C-alpha positions, 0 to 999 in steps of 0.5 A, spaced: 500 500 500 502 507 498 503 511 503 505 519 504 509 521 509 513 528 511 520 527 513 524 532 516 532 532 515 538 536 517 543 535 512 550 539 510 552 540 503 558 542 501 557 547 495 561 547 488 565 553 490 567 549 497 568 543 493 573 547 488 576 551 494 578 544 498 582 541 492 585 548 490 587 548 498 590 541 497 594 543 490 602 544 491 605 551 488 606 547 481 600 544 481 596 551 483 600 554 477 597 550 472 590 551 476 591 558 475 593 558 468 587 554 466 583 559 470 585 564 466 584 561 459 577 559 461 575 565 464 576 571 459 574 576 465 580 574 469 587 577 467 593 577 471 598 583 472 598 589 476 591 592 478 587 597 473 586 603 476 579 605 472 573 603 476 566 602 472 561 606 476 555 603 476 550 607 479 546 608 473 543 601 472 537 603 475 533 603 468 526 600 467 523 596 462 523 600 456 517 602 451 519 597 446 518 591 451 524 589 452 526 587 459 532 591 462 537 588 466 539 591 473 546 591 473 546 593 480 548 587 484 554 588 479 559 591 484 566 592 480 569 596 486 569 589 489 574 586 484 578 593 482 582 596 487 585 603 487 592 600 489 596 597 484 597 591 489 591 588 491 589 587 498 589 580 499 597 580 497 598 584 503 595 580 508 600 575 509 608 575 509 608 571 502 614 574 499 620 569 497 626 569 493 624 563 490 619 564 485 625 566 480 626 559 477 619 556 475 621 552 469 623 545 471 629 543 467 628 537 462 633 532 460 635 530 453 637 524 449 635 518 446 630 514 449 632 507 452 628 503 447 631 507 441 638 506 445 637 498 443 634 498 437 640 502 434 645 496 437 640 492 434 641 494 427 649 492 428 647 485 427 645 481 420 638 479 421 633 477 416 627 482 415 623 477 420 629 476 425 629 484 425 621 485 426 622 480 432 627 482 435 624 489 435 618 486 438 622 484 444 625 490 444 619 493 445 617 489 451 623 491 455 621 495 461 624 501 465 627 496 468 631 492 463 627 486 463 621 482 459 616 481 464 612 476 460 612 469 458 615 467 451 608 464 449 604 470 450 609 474 445 608 469 440 601 470 440 602 477 440 607 476 434 602 472 431 596 476 432 599 483 431 605 482 426 602 476 422 608 473 423 608 464 426 615 462 429 617 457 434 619 458 441 626 455 440 627 460 434 624 466 439 629 463 444 635 464 440 633 471 438 632 473 445 640 471 446 641 476 441 637 481 445 641 479 452 648 481 448 646 489 448 648 493 452 647 495 458 649 488 460 644 484 463 638 488 459 632 483 456 633 478 462 626 475 464 628 475 472 633 476 477 637 471 476 637 471 469 640 478 469 646 477 474 648 471 470 648 474 463 652 480 467 657 475 470 658 471 464 661 478 461 666 479 466 673 476 466 674 469 467 676 468 475 675 463 480 670 467 484 666 469 478 665 461 476 663 460 483 658 466 483 655 463 477 654 456 479 652 459 485 646 463 482 644 457 477 644 452 482 642 455 489 640 461 488 634 461 493 639 459 498 643 465 496 637 469 496 636 467 503 642 468 505 643 460 507 651 461 506 651 455 511 648 450 506 652 454 500 659 452 504 657 445 504 653 444 498 660 447 494 666 445 499 668 451 499 672 456 505 668 462 508 673 467 504 672 463 497 664 465 499 665 472 501 669 473 493 663 470 491 658 474 494 662 481 492 662 479 485 655 479 484 654 485 489 658 489 484 652 487 479 646 492 477 639 488 478 636 494 474 641 494 469 635 499 464 634 503 471 640 508 470 639 510 462 632 511 463 633 515 469 637 520 466 632 522 461 626 523 464 623 530 466 628 532 472 624 532 478 624 538 481 621 540 489 618 547 490 617 549 497 610 552 499 613 555 505 621 558 507 622 557 515 628 562 516 631 563 523 633 570 525 635 573 531 633 566 534 626 566 532 622 563 527 620 566 520 615 564 516 614 566 508 609 563 503 611 562 497 610 568 492 608 564 486 602 562 490 600 570 490 598 572 483 595 579 481 588 578 478 584 584 476 578 584 472 578 585 465 577 592 462 574 590 456 568 587 460 567 594 464 567 597 458 561 592 455 557 594 461 558 601 460 556 600 452 550 597 455 548 602 460 548 608 455 544 605 450 537 606 449 535 600 446 536 594 450 535 588 445 535 580 447 542 580 444 544 585 449 541 582 455 544 575 454 550 578 453 550 582 460 548 576 463 554 572 460 558 578 463 555 577 470 556 570 470 563 571 468 565 577 473 562 572 479 566 567 477 573 571 476 570 575 483 569 568 487 577 566 484 580 571 487 577 570 493 579 563 494 586 565 493 586 569 498 582 563 503 587 558 500 593 563 502 590 564 509 588 557 510 595 555 508 598 560 513 594 559 519 595 551 518 604 551 518 604 556 523 600 552 528 605 547 526 611 551 527 608 553 534 607 546 536 614 544 534 618 549 535 624 546 538 625 542 533 625 548 528 629 551 532 635 547 533 634 541 527 634 535 532 628 530 531 629 527 538 626 535 539 619 533 535 614 532 539 608 527 538 603 531 534 596 528 530 592 532 525 587 533 530 592 537 534 592 543 529 585 542 527 583 544 534 588 550 534 586 553 528 578 551 529 578 547 521 576 541 519 581 535 520 580 534 513 583 541 511 589 539 515 590 533 511 590 537 505 596 542 507 600 536 510 600 531 504 601 536 499 606 541 501 613 541 503 617 547 507 624 549 506 628 549 513 635 551 515 635 543 515 633 541 508 626 541 504 621 537 508 614 534 507 609 537 512 606 530 513 613 528 516 613 532 522 606 528 524 606 522 528 603 519 534 605 518 541 607 513 546 609 513 553 616 511 555 618 508 561 617 514 565 610 515 562 612 521 558 609 522 551 614 521 545 614 521 538 613 515 534 618 518 529 623 518 535 622 510 536 624 510 529 630 513 529 633 510 535 630 503 532 634 505 525 640 506 529 641 500 532 640 497 527 645 500 523 650 498 529 648 491 530 653 486 528 652 484 521 654 477 522 649 476 527 643 481 526 639 482 531 632 478 531 625 483 533 624 480 539 632 482 541 630 489 538 624 490 542 628 488 550 634 493 547 629 498 546 626 497 553 632 497 556 633 505 553 627 506 556 621 505 550 617 498 552 614 496 545 612 490 543 615 485 538 610 486 533 610 493 534 618 493 532 616 488 526 611 495 524 616 500 525 622 496 521 617 495 516 615 502 515 623 504 515 624 499 509 629 494 514 629 487 512 628 482 517 634 480 521 636 473 516 636 478 510 640 483 514 646 477 515 653 479 512 658 474 512 
């Protein structure tokens, strides 16, 4: 049975403008510049550069409907004064200390050169191959990833050759041509796994006992070698510890990613543009916002002239009405964008100021042991903003400090209590854990249980599983894999 009822609900919804503002707050400096460029291209009412002193007086915009029946558009709600200023510098630029010397270099340098694939294909051209063999070897080279490996099964390559190149060959022939590809430089390229990659490189080295032993170990006992079961290797190959050490040295000199060094030099050079700069001046911290976050924007003077023309005309046509409505829409969008930039600057500054105040001891000394426990809610409560807003600032912004450029997120950490009941940062515990592991005897590396005992002795009573979690976060292997001869 159908039934009608009336329900009252209280809902909180974000307007499209609020959503866009949240996205703008999240943008780092370089991405913000791209967003600004996009807005300038899409909105002709918005221009960059110095403010225009010519203001438009809209006090005569109260005309009624004319006798011809054309509706007159009331432009009184379009207050151009809100967009323009008599000052050469907009007031929103002077409300924050946002001048910095890092706004001169605005372009990321590009590396030029031959691509990795082209480098390999150029070498293939030096071999005497038939037309079909050239197509197959080119296809194999095209299947090599940036690390220098072919990650696909040869059966799949055979199928692709048949479907895309109309070439039907055997797996034996493909194996033969793959051996040719594996002769290319850098050594190890074209391997299908790490073991094959290391063996290719070893076989190119000069003949010596340690090289031969290293080849035999990788060929016959790769799993034992990877898992560092040195005792089993000593027993299987009937060798001394000194001989095993020499063989391991041969392997350690090899490159597990032969394509990595070549590819890395031909990519766009990575450049971090800090959003903030912290300086220590006479024992006090000074925070500045990158001035590239404070562009000079104003309303196009052409739009003022269009509005003037509309008010001066006696006959208000339908076309003029549509034009004024379009102008109003663009003016409102321009005004909102300028206000959003202002709000973005204020939000960034509020967040960073609160973080500096909380971590003042660290920023003055650079000693990571001075980092206090700090979570997003701590800052959100200070500045009376939502946790999600603080998260947007922390996850994507960098700050230049006297101790290097840091991701703001790195200053946040949870707290744990030491043996004296004091709250300490988990970052401090991780630093101590890392130093303990670095100082351990690599012949007998410390297990997680022993690490937990040592940390307890240092005044940090944490469980073994917590030690394991921190060790993994630090990207440190388990004790067995840290073992050295």
